KOLNU-37179 format. One line per 4 residues: for each residue x, y, z of N, C-alpha, C. Coordinates in nm, 3 decimals, padded with zeros to 5 digits. Layout:
BEGIN
X:Y:Z:X:Y:Z:X:Y:Z | ...
This chain:
BEGIN
-01.460:-01.147:01.496:-01.469:-01.206:01.378:-01.543:-01.359:01.404 | -01.554:-01.411:01.538:-01.623:-01.515:01.565:-01.768:-01.481:01.571 | -01.800:-01.372:01.618:-01.940:-01.330:01.584:-01.981:-01.321:01.457 | -01.894:-01.260:01.371:-01.936:-01.249:01.223:-01.942:-01.383:01.168
-01.861:-01.472:01.215:-01.865:-01.631:01.148:-02.007:-01.686:01.185 | -02.065:-01.637:01.301:-02.177:-01.694:01.364:-02.304:-01.621:01.294 | -02.258:-01.513:01.194:-02.390:-01.451:01.138:-02.436:-01.319:01.172 | -02.350:-01.252:01.289:-02.386:-01.154:01.354:-02.339:-01.019:01.257
-02.411:-00.960:01.179:-02.392:-00.829:01.100:-02.327:-00.717:01.166 | -02.412:-00.692:01.279:-02.362:-00.575:01.364:-02.219:-00.586:01.410 | -02.174:-00.694:01.419:-02.015:-00.724:01.473:-01.930:-00.691:01.347 | -01.995:-00.734:01.212:-01.898:-00.702:01.117:-01.899:-00.550:01.076
-02.026:-00.475:01.096:-02.031:-00.352:01.092:-01.916:-00.267:01.171 | -01.932:-00.303:01.286:-01.828:-00.279:01.374:-01.677:-00.280:01.350 | -01.642:-00.413:01.271:-01.513:-00.412:01.234:-01.484:-00.374:01.101 | -01.576:-00.342:01.041:-01.577:-00.246:00.929:-01.538:-00.094:00.969
-01.636:-00.035:01.045:-01.616:00.101:01.076:-01.462:00.128:01.147 | -01.432:00.026:01.253:-01.309:00.032:01.301:-01.165:00.039:01.202 | -01.207:-00.045:01.094:-01.053:-00.076:01.013:-01.085:-00.049:00.862 | -01.172:00.025:00.830:-01.208:00.063:00.708:-01.095:00.175:00.643
-01.064:00.270:00.732:-00.962:00.375:00.705:-00.823:00.315:00.687 | -00.775:00.206:00.751:-00.657:00.174:00.756:-00.644:00.067:00.643 | -00.727:00.000:00.601:-00.743:-00.095:00.483:-00.727:-00.016:00.343 | -00.821:00.110:00.348:-00.808:00.207:00.248:-00.684:00.252:00.223
-00.612:00.300:00.322:-00.478:00.373:00.306:-00.392:00.258:00.262 | -00.397:00.144:00.329:-00.298:00.022:00.279:-00.318:00.012:00.112 | -00.437:-00.017:00.057:-00.477:-00.041:-00.058:-00.445:00.089:-00.178 | -00.455:00.183:-00.100:-00.400:00.330:-00.182:-00.241:00.301:-00.233
-00.159:00.278:-00.119:-00.028:00.266:-00.138:00.013:00.167:-00.274 | -00.074:00.076:-00.307:-00.071:-00.015:-00.393:-00.108:00.049:-00.554 | -00.229:00.103:-00.548:-00.271:00.180:-00.670:-00.247:00.325:-00.680 | -00.232:00.388:-00.555:-00.236:00.556:-00.581:-00.324:00.616:-00.642
-00.441:00.567:-00.621:-00.561:00.616:-00.679:-00.667:00.596:-00.552 | -00.758:00.701:-00.495:-00.844:00.683:-00.401:-00.967:00.605:-00.439 | -01.024:00.625:-00.578:-01.145:00.542:-00.592:-01.113:00.402:-00.612 | -00.988:00.349:-00.676:-00.967:00.221:-00.694:-00.912:00.164:-00.547
-00.874:00.271:-00.469:-00.821:00.208:-00.342:-00.954:00.180:-00.283 | -01.060:00.225:-00.279:-01.193:00.232:-00.206:-01.251:00.098:-00.267 | -01.251:00.058:-00.394:-01.301:-00.044:-00.443:-01.237:-00.166:-00.415 | -01.104:-00.168:-00.392:-01.036:-00.261:-00.336:-01.064:-00.298:-00.181
-01.090:-00.202:-00.116:-01.122:-00.220:00.033:-01.255:-00.269:00.022 | -01.359:-00.243:-00.072:-01.472:-00.298:-00.034:-01.459:-00.442:-00.085 | -01.378:-00.477:-00.164:-01.390:-00.626:-00.214:-01.294:-00.682:-00.111 | -01.220:-00.638:-00.026:-01.143:-00.710:00.107:-01.234:-00.722:00.202
-01.336:-00.650:00.227:-01.426:-00.667:00.344:-01.523:-00.767:00.293 | -01.568:-00.752:00.156:-01.656:-00.868:00.135:-01.582:-01.013:00.131 | -01.477:-01.029:00.075:-01.396:-01.152:00.108:-01.388:-01.174:00.253 | -01.357:-01.059:00.335:-01.337:-01.110:00.474:-01.487:-01.168:00.521
-01.570:-01.095:00.499:-01.709:-01.154:00.538:-01.743:-01.303:00.484 | -01.737:-01.300:00.357:-01.755:-01.434:00.299:-01.674:-01.554:00.369 | -01.555:-01.514:00.418:-01.457:-01.617:00.463:-01.434:-01.621:00.606 | -01.540:-01.534:00.672:-01.517:-01.532:00.831:-01.512:-01.678:00.901
-01.560:-01.771:00.846:-01.539:-01.897:00.907:-01.399:-01.948:00.929 | -01.304:-01.894:00.835:-01.164:-01.935:00.838:-01.079:-01.875:00.931 | -01.143:-01.773:01.001:-01.040:-01.698:01.098:-01.048:-01.802:01.222 | -00.921:-01.803:01.294:-00.905:-01.874:01.400:-00.853:-01.792:01.494
-00.890:-01.809:01.614:-00.863:-01.737:01.743:-00.728:-01.725:01.772 | -00.643:-01.804:01.704:-00.495:-01.815:01.728:-00.433:-01.693:01.666 | -00.482:-01.669:01.565:-00.438:-01.519:01.503:-00.509:-01.408:01.540 | -00.419:-01.296:01.550:-00.484:-01.178:01.601:-00.569:-01.101:01.460
-00.682:-01.042:01.497:-00.756:-01.008:01.397:-00.693:-00.918:01.291 | -00.613:-00.804:01.344:-00.551:-00.730:01.254:-00.454:-00.785:01.156 | -00.380:-00.879:01.218:-00.296:-00.955:01.134:-00.388:-01.037:01.026 | -00.491:-01.126:01.052:-00.569:-01.190:00.974:-00.624:-01.092:00.859
-00.678:-00.973:00.904:-00.736:-00.881:00.799:-00.623:-00.814:00.728 | -00.492:-00.795:00.754:-00.418:-00.746:00.643:-00.332:-00.844:00.573 | -00.332:-00.979:00.610:-00.310:-01.095:00.532:-00.414:-01.082:00.425 | -00.537:-01.078:00.443:-00.650:-01.082:00.314:-00.615:-00.985:00.247
-00.589:-00.836:00.296:-00.569:-00.725:00.231:-00.464:-00.734:00.132 | -00.348:-00.791:00.198:-00.210:-00.800:00.113:-00.245:-00.884:-00.011 | -00.271:-00.996:00.031:-00.292:-01.105:-00.079:-00.390:-01.045:-00.181 | -00.490:-00.981:-00.162:-00.602:-00.917:-00.248:-00.521:-00.798:-00.329
-00.458:-00.713:-00.258:-00.401:-00.609:-00.318:-00.287:-00.665:-00.442 | -00.213:-00.756:-00.371:-00.075:-00.802:-00.447:-00.167:-00.874:-00.582 | -00.254:-00.955:-00.563:-00.307:-01.044:-00.687:-00.387:-00.929:-00.776 | -00.462:-00.814:-00.737:-00.535:-00.754:-00.833:-00.408:-00.665:-00.898
-00.295:-00.610:-00.823:-00.198:-00.519:-00.883:-00.115:-00.626:-00.995 | -00.090:-00.734:-00.979:-00.018:-00.857:-01.074:-00.117:-00.885:-01.169 | -00.241:-00.857:-01.169:-00.326:-00.887:-01.289:-00.322:-00.748:-01.383 | -00.279:-00.636:-01.320:-00.286:-00.525:-01.394:-00.408:-00.422:-01.410
-00.501:-00.496:-01.341:-00.642:-00.391:-01.373:-00.624:-00.268:-01.279 | -00.556:-00.264:-01.191:-00.552:-00.159:-01.098:-00.430:-00.071:-01.130 | -00.364:-00.079:-01.200:-00.220:-00.014:-01.248:-00.260:00.134:-01.274 | -00.188:00.214:-01.214:-00.207:00.354:-01.230:-00.094:00.429:-01.340
-00.152:00.496:-01.442:-00.040:00.538:-01.506:00.001:00.697:-01.486 | 00.099:00.759:-01.466:00.128:00.895:-01.434:00.146:00.966:-01.562 | 00.074:01.078:-01.587:00.070:01.188:-01.696:00.210:01.244:-01.670 | 00.276:01.256:-01.776:00.397:01.344:-01.817:00.416:01.412:-01.933
00.506:01.503:-01.928:00.532:01.571:-02.043:00.687:01.579:-02.059 | 00.735:01.609:-02.170:00.875:01.631:-02.187:00.918:01.776:-02.204 | 01.007:01.783:-02.089:01.058:01.924:-02.080:01.149:01.971:-02.188 | 01.205:02.082:-02.167:01.270:02.158:-02.256:01.407:02.079:-02.269
01.439:02.031:-02.138:01.571:01.954:-02.137:01.582:01.832:-02.172 | 01.448:01.770:-02.205:01.455:01.628:-02.272:01.396:01.557:-02.132 | 01.424:01.584:-02.021:01.348:01.494:-01.900:01.206:01.524:-01.898 | 01.139:01.413:-01.843:01.004:01.427:-01.808:00.955:01.501:-01.711
00.857:01.576:-01.715:00.786:01.668:-01.622:00.687:01.649:-01.571 | 00.626:01.600:-01.483:00.506:01.582:-01.402:00.407:01.685:-01.432 | 00.296:01.668:-01.474:00.184:01.785:-01.470:00.119:01.795:-01.346 | 00.109:01.913:-01.291:00.044:01.933:-01.144:-00.095:01.905:-01.148
-00.167:01.841:-01.033:-00.281:01.806:-01.015:-00.381:01.948:-01.044 | -00.490:01.915:-01.075:-00.572:02.043:-01.117:-00.600:02.128:-00.976 | -00.623:02.047:-00.862:-00.652:02.091:-00.728:-00.529:02.162:-00.688 | -00.398:02.152:-00.722:-00.299:02.227:-00.670:-00.306:02.366:-00.730
-00.366:02.449:-00.683:-00.379:02.599:-00.720:-00.261:02.672:-00.694 | -00.215:02.659:-00.546:-00.103:02.764:-00.535:00.025:02.680:-00.553 | 00.149:02.772:-00.555:00.275:02.706:-00.584:00.299:02.596:-00.465 | 00.270:02.641:-00.345:00.308:02.543:-00.229:00.238:02.418:-00.231
00.119:02.429:-00.254:00.037:02.287:-00.272:00.101:02.216:-00.414 | 00.124:02.271:-00.501:00.189:02.201:-00.626:00.309:02.147:-00.586 | 00.400:02.213:-00.510:00.526:02.144:-00.485:00.502:02.029:-00.390 | 00.414:02.067:-00.280:00.374:01.946:-00.174:00.345:01.813:-00.281
00.251:01.852:-00.365:00.187:01.731:-00.454:00.300:01.665:-00.507 | 00.395:01.741:-00.593:00.480:01.692:-00.649:00.586:01.602:-00.563 | 00.620:01.643:-00.443:00.683:01.575:-00.355:00.629:01.439:-00.300 | 00.506:01.459:-00.290:00.428:01.328:-00.262:00.431:01.243:-00.343
00.389:01.284:-00.483:00.388:01.181:-00.620:00.530:01.113:-00.596 | 00.620:01.194:-00.598:00.776:01.146:-00.606:00.793:01.037:-00.502 | 00.737:01.053:-00.370:00.747:00.955:-00.279:00.660:00.836:-00.300 | 00.532:00.838:-00.351:00.452:00.751:-00.388:00.531:00.665:-00.495
00.569:00.736:-00.587:00.660:00.673:-00.728:00.770:00.575:-00.671 | 00.818:00.639:-00.576:00.937:00.537:-00.503:00.876:00.431:-00.442 | 00.791:00.429:-00.385:00.703:00.313:-00.328:00.653:00.188:-00.434 | 00.624:00.279:-00.550:00.546:00.181:-00.659:00.689:00.120:-00.712
00.810:00.157:-00.693:00.915:00.084:-00.768:00.983:-00.039:-00.686 | 00.911:-00.044:-00.563:00.958:-00.147:-00.481:00.897:-00.290:-00.531 | 00.924:-00.386:-00.499:00.891:-00.521:-00.516:00.757:-00.544:-00.436 | 00.663:-00.623:-00.497:00.520:-00.619:-00.409:00.571:-00.653:-00.277
00.658:-00.777:-00.242:00.672:-00.788:-00.083:00.727:-00.676:-00.020 | 00.847:-00.600:-00.082:00.898:-00.489:-00.020:00.788:-00.380:00.027 | 00.685:-00.349:-00.049:00.600:-00.255:-00.041:00.515:-00.307:00.059 | 00.488:-00.420:00.044:00.366:-00.470:00.162:00.442:-00.463:00.292
00.561:-00.508:00.301:00.607:-00.503:00.436:00.640:-00.372:00.487 | 00.705:-00.283:00.405:00.720:-00.128:00.424:00.588:-00.065:00.462 | 00.481:-00.078:00.407:00.361:-00.026:00.438:00.293:-00.071:00.568 | 00.316:-00.202:00.598:00.244:-00.257:00.728:00.349:-00.222:00.847
00.471:-00.190:00.817:00.570:-00.147:00.919:00.563:00.012:00.943 | 00.567:00.078:00.843:00.586:00.234:00.827:00.438:00.309:00.860 | 00.338:00.256:00.783:00.211:00.318:00.778:00.121:00.276:00.897 | 00.118:00.129:00.904:00.026:00.069:00.991:00.052:00.025:01.121
00.188:00.045:01.156:00.258:00.038:01.280:00.266:-00.119:01.336 | 00.256:-00.213:01.232:00.248:-00.358:01.254:00.390:-00.409:01.316 | 00.396:-00.490:01.396:00.540:-00.564:01.465:00.581:-00.626:01.363 | 00.714:-00.671:01.337:00.776:-00.758:01.259:00.703:-00.896:01.261
00.688:-00.948:01.372:00.628:-01.093:01.374:00.504:-01.091:01.318 | 00.411:-00.982:01.325:00.278:-00.970:01.250:00.274:-00.961:01.116 | 00.407:-00.895:01.066:00.421:-00.870:00.906:00.468:-01.014:00.853 | 00.556:-01.074:00.943:00.612:-01.214:00.892:00.471:-01.296:00.887
00.382:-01.283:00.970:00.268:-01.388:00.947:00.195:-01.357:00.836 | 00.152:-01.216:00.820:00.094:-01.174:00.683:00.166:-01.249:00.557 | 00.311:-01.204:00.557:00.347:-01.243:00.425:00.406:-01.385:00.439 | 00.365:-01.476:00.523:00.441:-01.619:00.536:00.576:-01.612:00.529
00.624:-01.517:00.618:00.783:-01.524:00.594:00.845:-01.530:00.740 | 00.965:-01.531:00.739:01.047:-01.542:00.877:01.061:-01.393:00.917 | 01.060:-01.347:01.051:01.101:-01.205:01.093:01.217:-01.171:01.030 | 01.317:-01.244:01.023:01.460:-01.182:00.966:01.427:-01.147:00.807
01.339:-01.242:00.739:01.319:-01.186:00.613:01.244:-01.066:00.601 | 01.133:-01.055:00.691:01.064:-00.914:00.690:01.156:-00.795:00.740 | 01.237:-00.791:00.829:01.342:-00.694:00.870:01.418:-00.660:00.731 | 01.460:-00.750:00.634:01.566:-00.730:00.542:01.452:-00.673:00.432
01.340:-00.702:00.429:01.236:-00.636:00.333:01.240:-00.514:00.360 | 01.199:-00.488:00.476:01.197:-00.323:00.533:01.314:-00.267:00.531 | 01.428:-00.309:00.554:01.571:-00.248:00.529:01.566:-00.204:00.399 | 01.551:-00.306:00.300:01.610:-00.264:00.135:01.490:-00.162:00.107
01.373:-00.175:00.140:01.272:-00.088:00.094:01.308:00.041:00.153 | 01.342:00.069:00.288:01.349:00.206:00.341:01.496:00.246:00.267 | 01.576:00.168:00.241:01.710:00.235:00.170:01.651:00.277:00.031 | 01.583:00.193:-00.037:01.543:00.230:-00.168:01.448:00.349:-00.186
01.380:00.372:-00.071:01.291:00.490:-00.100:01.372:00.616:-00.052 | 01.459:00.606:00.037:01.547:00.696:00.090:01.655:00.735:-00.049 | 01.711:00.648:-00.109:01.772:00.696:-00.214:01.697:00.773:-00.341 | 01.566:00.706:-00.347:01.494:00.756:-00.452:01.440:00.899:-00.415
01.414:00.941:-00.303:01.370:01.056:-00.246:01.514:01.178:-00.256 | 01.637:01.128:-00.229:01.759:01.211:-00.224:01.791:01.235:-00.378 | 01.765:01.126:-00.448:01.812:01.136:-00.602:01.692:01.244:-00.663 | 01.583:01.254:-00.627:01.487:01.332:-00.680:01.523:01.484:-00.618
01.578:01.490:-00.500:01.611:01.606:-00.437:01.731:01.677:-00.499 | 01.811:01.601:-00.552:01.940:01.609:-00.613:01.902:01.638:-00.790 | 01.794:01.598:-00.822:01.756:01.633:-00.943:01.791:01.513:-01.051 | 01.830:01.404:-00.990:01.858:01.281:-01.068:01.717:01.211:-01.090
01.732:01.111:-01.191:01.642:01.035:-01.228:01.624:00.904:-01.102 | 01.509:00.865:-01.070:01.497:00.742:-00.976:01.530:00.628:-01.019 | 01.581:00.514:-00.962:01.631:00.391:-00.990:01.535:00.296:-01.038 | 01.555:00.201:-01.129:01.448:00.096:-01.173:01.390:00.027:-01.066
01.280:-00.016:-01.088:01.195:-00.110:-00.973:01.285:-00.201:-00.916 | 01.272:-00.233:-00.795:01.328:-00.352:-00.724:01.297:-00.498:-00.768 | 01.354:-00.573:-00.765:01.307:-00.704:-00.798:01.304:-00.808:-00.711 | 01.330:-00.740:-00.572:01.359:-00.843:-00.448:01.209:-00.905:-00.423
């Protein structure tokens, strides 16, 4: 990042190549749409390039990158521009039934897709801070202290966020498996 701040575009290309996929996965957890996640990822890297001079050697690069990514994703989701709506129909029993994606040609793939959609829906019901902490911990493998730095929170707060998110997702998946409706969005 120090080389990027000095104008080294090859260093920026190297950082982009190394971290693009993980940032795109992280953004996807906020918007559940690959194209929109890619657009957010591009925005994040543009922001990173423009503000390279703000990077301080005291911060680990990955922590700095995900702080920029988390702030950008949270701001965009709050604005509502990147919200994804799910298409459902009402079944005979009056409960909503999700329409399988067109690419789900086999029953096994359709079932896997619906399971994944339910898990993603469970994540979308978390508060922004819970979802960020959970995604950074469970999907990006970041340490609590690094997540605390990204969220400007204490490690204890991060542990609490991750614990609540884990319980919420587990309850939603269990409820789905039992055929119940998932709980409402968390306000933590």
